[in-house]
All heavy atoms as an XYZ file, in Angstrom:
918
protein
N       0.831     -1.182      0.000
C       0.000      0.000      0.000
C       0.884      1.257      0.000
O       0.602      2.210     -0.709
C      -0.977      0.000      1.196
C      -1.744      1.291      1.287
C      -1.898     -1.178      1.137
N       1.929      1.236      0.828
C       2.834      2.387      0.857
C       3.534      2.575     -0.480
O       3.763      3.699     -0.912
C       3.899      2.207      1.945
C       3.392      2.478      3.300
C       4.522      2.413      4.277
N       4.096      2.981      5.538
C       4.870      3.154      6.553
N       6.139      2.799      6.486
N       4.420      3.672      7.662
N       3.876      1.452     -1.119
C       4.550      1.508     -2.413
C       3.637      2.183     -3.443
O       4.084      3.015     -4.215
C       4.931      0.105     -2.875
C       5.644      0.104     -4.188
S       7.290      0.774     -4.003
C       8.211     -0.576     -4.632
N       2.346      1.833     -3.446
C       1.395      2.444     -4.378
C       1.219      3.926     -4.085
O       1.116      4.741     -5.012
C       0.047      1.732     -4.306
C      -0.020      0.347     -4.936
C      -1.384     -0.275     -4.707
C       0.281      0.432     -6.421
N       1.195      4.300     -2.838
C       1.085      5.709     -2.474
C       2.309      6.487     -2.949
O       2.187      7.612     -3.457
C       0.943      5.871     -0.964
O      -0.274      5.302     -0.531
N       3.465      5.908     -2.773
C       4.703      6.561     -3.213
C       4.716      6.712     -4.727
O       5.076      7.769     -5.261
C       5.922      5.780     -2.739
N       4.320      5.669     -5.433
C       4.269      5.724     -6.904
C       3.258      6.767     -7.353
O       3.533      7.556     -8.256
C       3.943      4.332     -7.488
C       5.125      3.385     -7.264
C       3.611      4.434     -8.972
C       4.846      1.944     -7.633
N       2.110      6.799     -6.716
C       1.089      7.799     -7.049
C       1.603      9.213     -6.820
O       1.369     10.111     -7.630
C      -0.177      7.575     -6.224
O      -0.759      6.348     -6.541
N       2.314      9.410     -5.720
C       2.856     10.731     -5.411
C       3.901     11.149     -6.448
O       3.908     12.299     -6.912
C       3.464     10.739     -4.013
N       4.746     10.234     -6.851
C       5.767     10.531     -7.861
C       5.113     10.852     -9.200
O       5.503     11.811     -9.881
C       6.771      9.359     -8.002
C       7.645      9.526     -9.226
C       7.615      9.239     -6.744
N       4.105     10.085     -9.580
C       3.401     10.346    -10.839
C       2.690     11.692    -10.815
O       2.730     12.442    -11.795
C       2.410      9.222    -11.138
C       3.018      7.890    -11.560
C       1.926      6.832    -11.705
C       3.800      8.041    -12.850
N       2.052     12.019     -9.704
C       1.366     13.311     -9.586
C       2.367     14.458     -9.665
O       2.149     15.456    -10.357
C       0.580     13.370     -8.284
N       3.477     14.315     -8.968
C       4.524     15.334     -9.001
C       5.081     15.501    -10.414
O       5.275     16.623    -10.894
C       5.637     14.971     -8.013
C       6.741     15.977     -7.950
C       6.533     17.216     -7.348
C       7.983     15.706     -8.490
C       7.551     18.164     -7.286
C       8.997     16.642     -8.441
C       8.784     17.877     -7.832
N       5.297     14.381    -11.103
C       5.803     14.421    -12.482
C       4.815     15.122    -13.405
O       5.215     15.912    -14.267
C       6.066     13.004    -13.001
O       7.055     12.385    -12.219
N       3.540     14.854    -13.231
C       2.518     15.493    -14.060
C       2.510     17.007    -13.842
O       2.388     17.778    -14.799
C       1.145     14.904    -13.757
N       2.658     17.423    -12.607
C       2.709     18.865    -12.299
C       3.936     19.493    -12.956
O       3.850     20.579    -13.547
C       2.699     19.104    -10.767
C       3.040     20.546    -10.447
C       1.357     18.713    -10.185
N       5.079     18.833    -12.875
C       6.291     19.362    -13.500
C       6.138     19.483    -15.012
O       6.516     20.498    -15.606
C       7.498     18.477    -13.168
C       8.056     18.589    -11.761
C       9.216     17.609    -11.569
C       8.512     20.003    -11.472
N       5.586     18.467    -15.644
C       5.367     18.505    -17.094
C       4.459     19.679    -17.449
O       4.738     20.444    -18.374
C       4.774     17.168    -17.607
C       4.251     17.302    -19.025
C       5.814     16.069    -17.515
N       3.386     19.854    -16.707
C       2.460     20.965    -16.947
C       3.175     22.309    -16.835
O       3.045     23.178    -17.696
C       1.289     20.895    -15.969
C       0.392     22.095    -16.021
C      -0.518     22.245    -17.055
C       0.463     23.072    -15.054
C      -1.341     23.358    -17.117
C      -0.352     24.194    -15.093
C      -1.263     24.328    -16.136
N       3.946     22.478    -15.777
C       4.640     23.749    -15.558
C       5.688     24.022    -16.636
O       5.803     25.151    -17.124
C       5.287     23.773    -14.174
C       4.322     23.822    -12.990
C       5.086     23.697    -11.673
C       3.502     25.099    -13.024
N       6.444     23.007    -17.050
C       7.466     23.206    -18.075
C       6.836     23.518    -19.430
O       7.329     24.366    -20.164
C       8.396     22.006    -18.186
C       9.433     21.963    -17.105
C       9.509     20.883    -16.247
C      10.332     23.008    -16.935
C      10.466     20.838    -15.244
C      11.285     22.985    -15.942
C      11.356     21.896    -15.087
N       5.753     22.846    -19.770
C       5.080     23.135    -21.039
C       4.542     24.555    -21.034
O       4.634     25.273    -22.025
C       3.940     22.150    -21.305
C       4.404     20.834    -21.839
C       3.234     19.999    -22.275
C       3.726     18.762    -22.978
N       2.645     17.982    -23.537
N       3.980     24.958    -19.927
C       3.430     26.306    -19.805
C       4.543     27.352    -19.914
O       4.406     28.354    -20.611
C       2.720     26.418    -18.466
C       1.795     27.561    -18.376
C       0.947     27.414    -17.145
N       0.581     28.767    -16.751
C       0.363     29.163    -15.543
N       0.448     28.304    -14.554
N       0.034     30.387    -15.279
N       5.652     27.089    -19.262
C       6.774     28.018    -19.292
C       7.360     28.106    -20.700
O       7.675     29.184    -21.184
C       7.851     27.572    -18.310
C       9.001     28.539    -18.187
C       9.991     28.089    -17.136
C      11.118     29.090    -17.016
N      12.080     28.701    -16.016
N       7.489     26.971    -21.382
C       8.040     26.956    -22.728
C       7.175     27.774    -23.675
O       7.665     28.519    -24.492
C       8.160     25.516    -23.238
C       8.897     25.431    -24.571
C       8.990     24.034    -25.049
N       7.689     23.683    -25.589
C       7.307     22.467    -25.868
N       8.081     21.449    -25.608
N       6.124     22.235    -26.378
N       5.875     27.670    -23.548
C       4.967     28.400    -24.424
C       5.101     29.912    -24.225
O       4.942     30.671    -25.158
C       3.530     27.953    -24.175
C       2.549     28.537    -25.146
C       1.216     27.813    -25.015
N       0.217     28.405    -25.822
C      -0.090     28.043    -27.047
N       0.568     27.064    -27.612
N      -1.032     28.641    -27.724
N       5.399     30.339    -23.039
C       5.537     31.767    -22.750
C       6.736     32.399    -23.441
O       6.795     33.596    -23.597
C       5.660     31.996    -21.250
C       4.379     31.814    -20.520
C       4.585     32.183    -19.080
N       3.419     31.813    -18.305
C       3.366     31.844    -17.010
N       4.414     32.230    -16.316
N       2.270     31.492    -16.374
N       7.712     31.603    -23.843
C       8.897     32.156    -24.487
C       8.571     32.756    -25.850
O       9.276     33.614    -26.333
C       9.962     31.080    -24.668
C      10.670     30.721    -23.413
C      11.837     29.854    -23.695
N      11.381     28.614    -24.328
C      12.163     27.633    -24.688
N      13.451     27.729    -24.505
N      11.681     26.550    -25.237
N       7.528     32.270    -26.490
C       7.173     32.757    -27.811
C       6.338     34.023    -27.705
O       5.508     34.159    -26.828
C       6.361     31.707    -28.573
C       7.113     30.433    -28.836
C       6.626     29.220    -28.366
C       8.290     30.436    -29.561
C       7.304     28.040    -28.618
C       8.974     29.257    -29.809
C       8.477     28.068    -29.350
O       9.137     26.912    -29.593
N       6.547     34.925    -28.660
C       5.697     36.107    -28.684
C       4.340     35.725    -29.277
O       4.209     34.666    -29.899
C       6.381     37.267    -29.418
C       6.485     37.049    -30.910
O       5.528     36.686    -31.562
N       7.665     37.290    -31.452
N       3.330     36.539    -29.099
C       1.975     36.189    -29.558
C       1.875     35.890    -31.050
O       1.104     35.027    -31.463
C       1.150     37.417    -29.187
C       1.889     38.056    -28.059
C       3.339     37.783    -28.334
N       2.651     36.574    -31.860
C       2.600     36.340    -33.309
C       3.170     34.966    -33.646
O       2.625     34.244    -34.483
C       3.352     37.456    -34.065
C       3.361     37.192    -35.555
C       2.714     38.803    -33.762
N       4.240     34.590    -32.991
C       4.822     33.269    -33.216
C       3.857     32.178    -32.773
O       3.719     31.152    -33.451
C       6.171     33.137    -32.478
O       7.045     34.164    -32.955
C       6.794     31.780    -32.694
N       3.167     32.391    -31.679
C       2.172     31.419    -31.214
C       1.077     31.254    -32.262
O       0.669     30.132    -32.578
C       1.590     31.843    -29.849
C       2.665     31.705    -28.774
C       0.364     31.004    -29.494
C       2.292     32.314    -27.440
N       0.619     32.363    -32.861
C      -0.395     32.280    -33.920
C       0.157     31.555    -35.143
O      -0.545     30.763    -35.775
C      -0.884     33.677    -34.307
C      -1.768     34.376    -33.282
C      -1.984     35.830    -33.664
C      -3.104     33.652    -33.156
N       1.412     31.799    -35.488
C       2.027     31.120    -36.639
C       2.133     29.617    -36.381
O       1.858     28.804    -37.273
C       3.403     31.723    -36.939
C       4.091     31.062    -38.107
C       3.609     31.238    -39.405
C       5.207     30.262    -37.927
C       4.231     30.622    -40.482
C       5.836     29.643    -38.996
C       5.347     29.835    -40.269
O       5.966     29.210    -41.338
N       2.521     29.239    -35.173
C       2.603     27.806    -34.840
C       1.214     27.163    -34.888
O       1.060     26.021    -35.337
C       3.256     27.616    -33.473
C       4.732     28.006    -33.394
C       5.227     27.942    -31.950
C       5.579     27.134    -34.299
N       0.212     27.886    -34.433
C      -1.161     27.389    -34.519
C      -1.576     27.226    -35.978
O      -2.233     26.243    -36.355
C      -2.105     28.354    -33.811
C      -3.536     27.875    -33.756
C      -4.462     28.827    -33.017
O      -3.980     29.597    -32.164
O      -5.662     28.787    -33.316
N      -1.192     28.168    -36.821
C      -1.450     28.122    -38.256
C      -0.850     26.853    -38.866
O      -1.509     26.112    -39.587
C      -0.847     29.390    -38.881
C      -0.682     29.392    -40.364
C      -1.774     29.599    -41.203
C       0.574     29.241    -40.931
C      -1.613     29.634    -42.577
C       0.743     29.278    -42.297
C      -0.352     29.474    -43.132
N       0.398     26.557    -38.539
C       1.061     25.350    -39.072
C       0.380     24.080    -38.556
O       0.178     23.126    -39.307
C       2.541     25.363    -38.703
C       3.336     26.429    -39.456
C       4.796     26.387    -39.069
N       5.433     25.173    -39.534
C       6.184     25.086    -40.624
N       6.396     26.144    -41.370
N       6.733     23.937    -40.971
N       0.026     24.069    -37.265
C      -0.666     22.892    -36.701
C      -1.998     22.664    -37.394
O      -2.378     21.531    -37.681
C      -0.882     23.067    -35.197
C       0.269     22.600    -34.353
C      -0.097     22.514    -32.873
N      -0.520     23.783    -32.305
C       0.306     24.709    -31.823
N       1.602     24.511    -31.845
N      -0.162     25.827    -31.329
N      -2.705     23.748    -37.670
C      -3.995     23.638    -38.344
C      -3.827     23.035    -39.731
O      -4.592     22.151    -40.123
C      -4.669     25.009    -38.432
C      -5.985     25.062    -39.212
C      -7.045     24.180    -38.553
C      -6.467     26.495    -39.309
N      -2.834     23.501    -40.475
C      -2.605     22.957    -41.813
C      -2.295     21.463    -41.745
O      -2.806     20.678    -42.546
C      -1.463     23.707    -42.510
C      -1.767     25.143    -42.922
C      -0.511     25.804    -43.500
C      -2.907     25.207    -43.926
N      -1.466     21.067    -40.784
C      -1.143     19.645    -40.628
C      -2.385     18.849    -40.240
O      -2.625     17.756    -40.756
C      -0.063     19.449    -39.570
C       1.302     19.917    -40.007
C       2.292     19.725    -38.866
C       3.603     20.386    -39.160
N       4.540     20.258    -38.044
N      -3.179     19.397    -39.338
C      -4.390     18.721    -38.864
C      -5.380     18.501    -40.012
O      -6.117     17.520    -40.026
C      -5.042     19.552    -37.755
C      -6.234     18.929    -37.102
C      -6.752     19.823    -35.993
C      -8.039     19.286    -35.426
N      -8.593     20.171    -34.410
N      -5.372     19.426    -40.967
C      -6.276     19.314    -42.101
C      -5.768     18.329    -43.149
O      -6.373     18.174    -44.206
C      -6.515     20.689    -42.728
C      -7.337     21.599    -41.844
C      -7.555     22.978    -42.437
O      -6.772     23.455    -43.244
N      -8.636     23.615    -42.029
N      -4.658     17.672    -42.856
C      -4.178     16.618    -43.735
C      -3.298     17.087    -44.882
O      -3.106     16.365    -45.849
N      -2.744     18.277    -44.775
C      -1.883     18.777    -45.834
C      -0.497     18.167    -45.720
O      -0.181     17.501    -44.738
C      -1.755     20.314    -45.763
O      -1.078     20.662    -44.558
C      -3.116     20.980    -45.821
N       0.338     18.415    -46.712
C       1.691     17.846    -46.719
C       2.719     18.799    -46.110
O       3.902     18.720    -46.420
C       2.085     17.476    -48.146
O       1.997     18.607    -48.985
N       2.287     19.692    -45.227
C       3.198     20.612    -44.553
C       4.060     19.822    -43.562
O       3.556     19.033    -42.781
C       2.406     21.727    -43.812
C       3.330     22.568    -42.954
C       1.662     22.588    -44.813
N       5.371     20.048    -43.652
C       6.299     19.371    -42.741
C       6.979     20.404    -41.843
O       6.944     21.601    -42.120
C       7.385     18.605    -43.520
O       8.182     19.555    -44.243
C       6.774     17.595    -44.480
N       7.621     19.920    -40.796
C       8.309     20.815    -39.853
C       9.455     21.574    -40.522
O       9.804     22.662    -40.095
C       8.855     20.028    -38.660
C       7.744     19.525    -37.753
O       6.635     20.073    -37.814
O       7.998     18.578    -36.993
N      10.045     20.987    -41.547
C      11.201     21.631    -42.185
C      10.807     22.673    -43.232
O      11.674     23.372    -43.748
C      12.090     20.566    -42.833
O      11.377     19.889    -43.852
N       9.526     22.802    -43.524
C       9.095     23.768    -44.537
C       9.158     25.193    -44.006
O       8.780     25.451    -42.865
C       7.665     23.475    -44.992
C       7.526     22.251    -45.840
S       5.805     22.023    -46.289
C       5.963     21.978    -48.049
N       9.612     26.086    -44.852
C       9.618     27.501    -44.501
C       8.256     28.093    -44.848
O       7.445     27.458    -45.535
C      10.704     28.255    -45.289
O      10.360     28.221    -46.679
C      12.082     27.648    -45.059
N       8.035     29.315    -44.412
C       6.770     29.979    -44.759
C       6.667     30.164    -46.275
O       5.586     30.043    -46.843
C       6.645     31.316    -44.028
O       7.759     32.131    -44.280
N       7.790     30.398    -46.932
C       7.794     30.509    -48.392
C       7.411     29.197    -49.060
O       6.688     29.185    -50.063
N       7.892     28.079    -48.515
C       7.517     26.759    -49.042
C       6.010     26.535    -48.923
O       5.368     26.027    -49.843
C       8.245     25.640    -48.280
C       9.740     25.650    -48.476
O      10.221     26.151    -49.510
O      10.448     25.144    -47.565
N       5.463     26.913    -47.776
C       4.027     26.743    -47.547
C       3.247     27.609    -48.522
O       2.264     27.162    -49.125
C       3.655     27.076    -46.086
C       4.305     26.070    -45.135
C       2.138     27.096    -45.905
C       4.204     26.435    -43.671
N       3.701     28.827    -48.701
C       3.034     29.744    -49.621
C       3.011     29.160    -51.043
O       1.986     29.173    -51.717
C       3.766     31.085    -49.607
C       3.085     32.167    -50.376
C       3.913     33.425    -50.323
N       3.346     34.304    -49.345
C       3.931     35.387    -48.893
N       5.130     35.714    -49.295
N       3.331     36.172    -48.036
N       4.145     28.619    -51.489
C       4.221     28.014    -52.834
C       3.346     26.766    -52.934
O       2.704     26.533    -53.956
C       5.669     27.677    -53.188
C       6.480     28.880    -53.621
C       7.863     28.477    -54.137
N       8.727     27.928    -53.086
C       9.384     28.651    -52.197
N       9.280     29.964    -52.201
N      10.151     28.070    -51.300
N       3.319     25.983    -51.863
C       2.535     24.748    -51.863
C       1.049     25.020    -52.106
O       0.374     24.250    -52.782
C       2.720     24.017    -50.527
C       1.991     22.694    -50.339
C       2.516     21.646    -51.310
C       2.152     22.208    -48.906
N       0.553     26.124    -51.562
C      -0.873     26.416    -51.660
C      -1.213     27.467    -52.721
O      -2.346     27.910    -52.810
C      -1.423     26.831    -50.296
C      -1.413     25.696    -49.333
C      -0.413     25.587    -48.392
C      -2.376     24.708    -49.405
C      -0.383     24.519    -47.512
C      -2.356     23.632    -48.529
C      -1.355     23.538    -47.585
N      -0.238     27.832    -53.514
C      -0.493     28.771    -54.598
C      -1.522     28.151    -55.549
O      -1.369     27.027    -56.009
C       0.808     29.061    -55.343
O       0.548     29.871    -56.453
N      -2.603     28.870    -55.804
C      -3.637     28.363    -56.707
C      -4.734     27.558    -56.029
O      -5.732     27.242    -56.652
N      -4.571     27.214    -54.758
C      -5.617     26.499    -54.026
C      -6.671     27.489    -53.534
O      -6.411     28.684    -53.427
C      -5.038     25.765    -52.813
C      -4.277     24.531    -53.170
N      -3.030     24.589    -53.718
C      -4.591     23.221    -53.048
C      -2.591     23.353    -53.920
N      -3.521     22.502    -53.523
N      -7.837     26.958    -53.219
C      -8.922     27.801    -52.713
C      -8.506     28.561    -51.460
O      -8.834     29.726    -51.287
C     -10.156     26.936    -52.418
C     -11.330     27.722    -51.911
C     -12.516     26.853    -51.539
O     -12.484     25.642    -51.779
O     -13.478     27.415    -50.996
N      -7.762     27.912    -50.576
C      -7.325     28.540    -49.330
C      -6.048     29.354    -49.515
O      -5.560     29.962    -48.563
C      -7.110     27.480    -48.258
N      -5.523     29.396    -50.721
C      -4.257     30.080    -50.988
C      -4.263     31.542    -50.608
O      -3.269     32.069    -50.098
N      -5.372     32.241    -50.836
C      -5.461     33.667    -50.511
C      -5.314     33.880    -49.012
O      -4.581     34.760    -48.560
C      -6.801     34.243    -50.985
C      -6.966     35.721    -50.632
C      -8.403     36.176    -50.668
N      -9.273     35.485    -49.730
C      -9.357     35.751    -48.416
N      -8.590     36.667    -47.876
N     -10.189     35.096    -47.633
N      -5.987     33.044    -48.224
C      -5.922     33.153    -46.766
C      -4.501     32.870    -46.285
O      -3.944     33.610    -45.471
C      -6.917     32.166    -46.107
C      -8.344     32.506    -46.522
C      -6.757     32.165    -44.599
C      -9.344     31.415    -46.190
N      -3.926     31.806    -46.793
C      -2.578     31.399    -46.405
C      -1.569     32.476    -46.791
O      -0.694     32.848    -46.014
C      -2.240     30.031    -47.032
C      -3.094     28.951    -46.357
C      -0.753     29.724    -46.936
C      -3.092     27.616    -47.049
N      -1.713     33.011    -47.990
C      -0.804     34.047    -48.470
C      -0.872     35.298    -47.587
O       0.154     35.857    -47.211
C      -1.139     34.391    -49.922
C      -0.057     35.209    -50.573
O       1.113     34.778    -50.548
O      -0.378     36.290    -51.100
N      -2.082     35.729    -47.250
C      -2.220     36.920    -46.406
C      -1.660     36.682    -45.010
O      -0.980     37.540    -44.443
C      -3.683     37.359    -46.318
C      -3.865     38.646    -45.555
C      -5.300     39.143    -45.469
O      -6.190     38.594    -46.159
O      -5.542     40.083    -44.690
N      -1.938     35.507    -44.445
C      -1.426     35.192    -43.109
C       0.095     35.251    -43.108
O       0.705     35.895    -42.252
C      -1.906     33.800    -42.671
C      -1.594     33.495    -41.238
C      -2.556     33.656    -40.261
C      -0.330     33.062    -40.859
C      -2.268     33.400    -38.920
C      -0.028     32.800    -39.534
C      -1.001     32.974    -38.557
N       0.709     34.583    -44.079
C       2.172     34.534    -44.135
C       2.752     35.921    -44.411
O       3.779     36.290    -43.839
C       2.633     33.493    -45.180
C       2.324     32.086    -44.656
C       4.120     33.642    -45.483
C       2.582     30.976    -45.645
N       2.097     36.704    -45.257
C       2.565     38.059    -45.547
C       2.650     38.895    -44.260
O       3.664     39.538    -43.985
C       1.632     38.740    -46.550
C       1.968     40.180    -46.827
C       3.260     40.381    -47.598
O       3.675     39.458    -48.314
O       3.846     41.472    -47.469
N       1.590     38.862    -43.469
C       1.571     39.621    -42.208
C       2.643     39.082    -41.253
O       3.408     39.842    -40.659
C       0.184     39.571    -41.545
C      -0.837     40.304    -42.414
C       0.226     40.167    -40.139
C      -2.283     40.098    -41.980
N       2.698     37.760    -41.128
C       3.678     37.137    -40.225
C       5.118     37.509    -40.621
O       5.915     37.917    -39.776
C       3.506     35.614    -40.236
C       4.659     34.890    -39.600
C       4.834     34.907    -38.216
C       5.600     34.215    -40.364
C       5.904     34.260    -37.619
C       6.677     33.572    -39.784
C       6.819     33.594    -38.410
O       7.891     32.964    -37.840
N       5.444     37.376    -41.910
C       6.807     37.658    -42.363
C       7.165     39.135    -42.202
O       8.296     39.457    -41.848
C       6.994     37.232    -43.819
C       7.102     35.736    -43.981
C       7.287     35.312    -45.427
O       6.982     36.108    -46.349
O       7.732     34.169    -45.634
N       6.228     40.017    -42.484
C       6.505     41.442    -42.327
C       6.833     41.765    -40.868
O       7.718     42.568    -40.586
C       5.320     42.264    -42.828
C       5.236     42.239    -44.360
C       4.061     42.975    -44.912
N       4.136     44.388    -44.542
C       3.064     45.168    -44.424
N       1.859     44.684    -44.652
N       3.190     46.431    -44.101
N       6.132     41.120    -39.959
C       6.434     41.326    -38.539
C       7.765     40.668    -38.172
O       8.626     41.286    -37.545
C       5.318     40.754    -37.669
C       5.697     40.651    -36.229
N       5.802     41.746    -35.414
C       6.046     39.582    -35.478
C       6.180     41.355    -34.207
N       6.340     40.051    -34.227
N       7.934     39.422    -38.562
C       9.116     38.647    -38.171
C      10.412     39.292    -38.645
O      11.416     39.285    -37.945
C       9.027     37.233    -38.728
C      10.196     36.374    -38.295
C       9.936     34.917    -38.598
N      10.990     34.106    -38.041
C      12.073     33.708    -38.722
N      12.220     34.053    -39.974
N      12.980     32.969    -38.145
N      10.388     39.840    -39.843
C      11.604     40.416    -40.398
C      11.695     41.927    -40.175
O      12.482     42.610    -40.808
C      11.730     40.046    -41.877
C      11.844     38.558    -42.077
C      10.832     37.858    -42.697
C      12.935     37.855    -41.592
C      10.917     36.477    -42.868
C      13.034     36.481    -41.752
C      12.020     35.786    -42.385
N      10.878     42.450    -39.262
C      11.020     43.813    -38.786
C      10.477     44.919    -39.664
O      10.798     46.073    -39.452
N       9.651     44.578    -40.627
C       9.113     45.631    -41.488
C       7.913     46.334    -40.866
O       7.601     47.450    -41.229
C       8.744     45.053    -42.853
C       9.970     44.585    -43.611
C       9.628     44.098    -44.973
C      10.904     43.640    -45.673
N      10.642     42.988    -46.914
N       7.234     45.659    -39.940
C       6.099     46.269    -39.241
C       6.131     45.858    -37.779
O       6.648     44.809    -37.432
C       4.728     45.862    -39.845
C       4.534     44.343    -39.779
C       4.545     46.390    -41.240
C       3.133     43.870    -40.106
N       5.543     46.687    -36.953
C       5.315     46.326    -35.556
C       3.903     45.760    -35.475
O       2.986     46.311    -36.067
C       5.432     47.557    -34.649
C       6.843     48.102    -34.520
S       7.989     46.939    -33.769
C       7.303     46.776    -32.143
N       3.748     44.678    -34.776
C       2.449     44.034    -34.683
C       1.590     44.769    -33.665
O       1.959     44.893    -32.510
C       2.631     42.570    -34.277
C       1.400     41.741    -34.364
S       0.683     41.571    -36.013
C       2.011     40.799    -36.915
N       0.454     45.249    -34.121
C      -0.483     45.908    -33.210
C      -1.693     44.991    -33.000
O      -1.774     43.906    -33.580
C      -0.907     47.280    -33.739
C      -1.562     47.214    -35.111
O      -1.970     46.120    -35.547
O      -1.676     48.279    -35.749
N      -2.610     45.418    -32.167
C      -3.777     44.585    -31.854
C      -4.624     44.302    -33.088
O      -5.173     43.215    -33.234
C      -4.636     45.249    -30.775
C      -3.957     45.217    -29.417
O      -3.056     44.378    -29.222
O      -4.328     46.028    -28.555
N      -4.716     45.268    -33.993
C      -5.491     45.081    -35.223
C      -4.896     43.956    -36.081
O      -5.620     43.120    -36.606
C      -5.547     46.384    -36.032
C      -6.152     46.224    -37.378
N      -7.508     46.032    -37.562
C      -5.595     46.199    -38.613
C      -7.749     45.897    -38.860
N      -6.608     45.993    -39.513
N      -3.579     43.939    -36.211
C      -2.919     42.915    -37.026
C      -3.047     41.535    -36.378
O      -3.283     40.552    -37.061
C      -1.445     43.264    -37.222
C      -1.212     44.617    -37.800
S      -1.145     44.793    -39.514
C       0.153     44.165    -40.262
N      -2.908     41.474    -35.054
C      -3.093     40.190    -34.364
C      -4.516     39.697    -34.558
O      -4.749     38.507    -34.785
C      -2.789     40.330    -32.872
C      -1.333     40.467    -32.552
C      -1.153     40.567    -31.044
C       0.018     41.453    -30.748
N       0.108     41.847    -29.366
N      -5.453     40.619    -34.480
C      -6.859     40.272    -34.692
C      -7.069     39.744    -36.103
O      -7.805     38.778    -36.319
C      -7.729     41.501    -34.433
O      -9.063     41.227    -34.709
N      -6.402     40.364    -37.078
C      -6.529     39.907    -38.465
C      -5.965     38.499    -38.622
O      -6.545     37.664    -39.323
C      -5.823     40.883    -39.414
C      -5.934     40.497    -40.872
C      -7.377     40.507    -41.344
N      -7.466     40.021    -42.710
C      -8.478     39.318    -43.185
N      -9.531     39.057    -42.426
N      -8.475     38.895    -44.416
N      -4.847     38.204    -37.972
C      -4.291     36.853    -38.029
C      -5.273     35.840    -37.438
O      -5.457     34.755    -37.990
C      -2.950     36.793    -37.296
C      -1.772     37.501    -37.967
C      -0.530     37.414    -37.084
C      -1.489     36.935    -39.339
N      -5.925     36.215    -36.341
C      -6.923     35.311    -35.740
C      -8.105     35.094    -36.683
O      -8.620     33.983    -36.805
C      -7.396     35.864    -34.401
C      -6.385     35.712    -33.300
C      -6.959     36.106    -31.933
N      -5.893     36.351    -31.015
C      -5.384     37.554    -30.742
N      -5.875     38.635    -31.306
N      -4.381     37.686    -29.895
N      -8.544     36.160    -37.347
C      -9.645     36.042    -38.316
C      -9.260     35.114    -39.460
O     -10.070     34.283    -39.897
C      -9.995     37.418    -38.899
C     -10.695     38.346    -37.949
C     -10.825     39.760    -38.528
O     -10.721     39.930    -39.768
O     -11.020     40.690    -37.732
N      -8.032     35.250    -39.945
C      -7.569     34.382    -41.036
C      -7.528     32.919    -40.593
O      -7.868     32.028    -41.365
C      -6.200     34.853    -41.531
C      -6.213     36.174    -42.291
C      -4.792     36.714    -42.455
C      -6.901     36.030    -43.641
N      -7.114     32.682    -39.344
C      -7.128     31.306    -38.828
C      -8.550     30.749    -38.812
O      -8.774     29.595    -39.184
C      -6.536     31.252    -37.420
C      -5.021     31.227    -37.312
C      -4.590     31.303    -35.863
C      -4.455     29.994    -37.970
N      -9.521     31.566    -38.388
C     -10.913     31.127    -38.367
C     -11.402     30.805    -39.777
O     -12.088     29.808    -39.990
C     -11.813     32.187    -37.727
C     -11.673     32.266    -36.236
C     -12.564     33.346    -35.657
C     -12.294     33.526    -34.169
N     -13.039     34.634    -33.603
N     -11.043     31.652    -40.732
C     -11.425     31.394    -42.128
C     -10.802     30.099    -42.624
O     -11.452     29.314    -43.308
C     -10.962     32.538    -43.037
C     -11.770     33.801    -42.943
C     -11.264     34.862    -43.915
O     -11.033     34.542    -45.106
O     -11.094     36.014    -43.478
N      -9.546     29.887    -42.276
C      -8.836     28.692    -42.717
C      -9.455     27.429    -42.126
O      -9.508     26.391    -42.788
C      -7.350     28.792    -42.350
C      -6.423     27.750    -42.939
C      -6.495     27.743    -44.458
C      -5.013     28.006    -42.468
N      -9.942     27.528    -40.900
C     -10.582     26.364    -40.268
C     -11.828     25.929    -41.042
O     -12.187     24.763    -41.042
C     -10.957     26.682    -38.812
C      -9.768     26.706    -37.907
C     -10.161     27.072    -36.483
C      -8.920     27.191    -35.622
N      -9.199     27.612    -34.258
N     -12.459     26.870    -41.705
C     -13.679     26.560    -42.485
C     -13.350     25.921    -43.825
O     -14.203     25.341    -44.461
C     -14.499     27.837    -42.718
C     -15.024     28.454    -41.448
C     -15.722     29.758    -41.768
C     -16.119     30.484    -40.487
N     -16.669     31.819    -40.770
N     -12.114     26.062    -44.266
C     -11.693     25.540    -45.565
C     -10.873     24.282    -45.391
O     -10.339     24.011    -44.349
C     -10.859     26.582    -46.309
C     -11.558     27.902    -46.511
C     -11.382     28.356    -47.914
C     -12.027     29.705    -48.125
N     -13.325     29.634    -48.681
N     -10.768     23.538    -46.451
C      -9.920     22.346    -46.479
C      -8.855     22.568    -47.546
O      -9.087     22.280    -48.725
C     -10.744     21.089    -46.818
C     -11.701     20.677    -45.735
C     -11.025     20.172    -44.491
O      -9.947     19.573    -44.592
O     -11.584     20.383    -43.390
N      -7.677     23.105    -47.175
C      -6.672     23.435    -48.162
C      -6.001     22.247    -48.852
O      -5.355     22.412    -49.855
C      -5.644     24.254    -47.397
C      -5.821     23.870    -45.992
C      -7.261     23.465    -45.832
N      -6.134     21.058    -48.314
C      -5.486     19.901    -48.921
C      -6.123     19.621    -50.229
O      -5.681     19.323    -51.218
C      -5.577     18.682    -48.025
O      -6.913     18.340    -47.777
């Protein structure tokens, strides 16, 4: 009985540590990067051939001419302009990225 209690305590402690480390790791990213990572996860979830090694330019080329291509192109355009220092991301631009994600969820880009 004591052995099971000890094992349970270790497992509970481990679960708390995993939760805290995942939460801390996510905080390292700025909000725009978090939206971009969500964008990539969404594309993968929809069954597309997006891989971890693809750049935003690769993704843009992959979906050129697809129905969702306009949404993907605009999302990447805003993301790249921010990432490479051409614009400062304001609340309006973050809101636009969220809107584009919602639009993309309604489409099947694959």
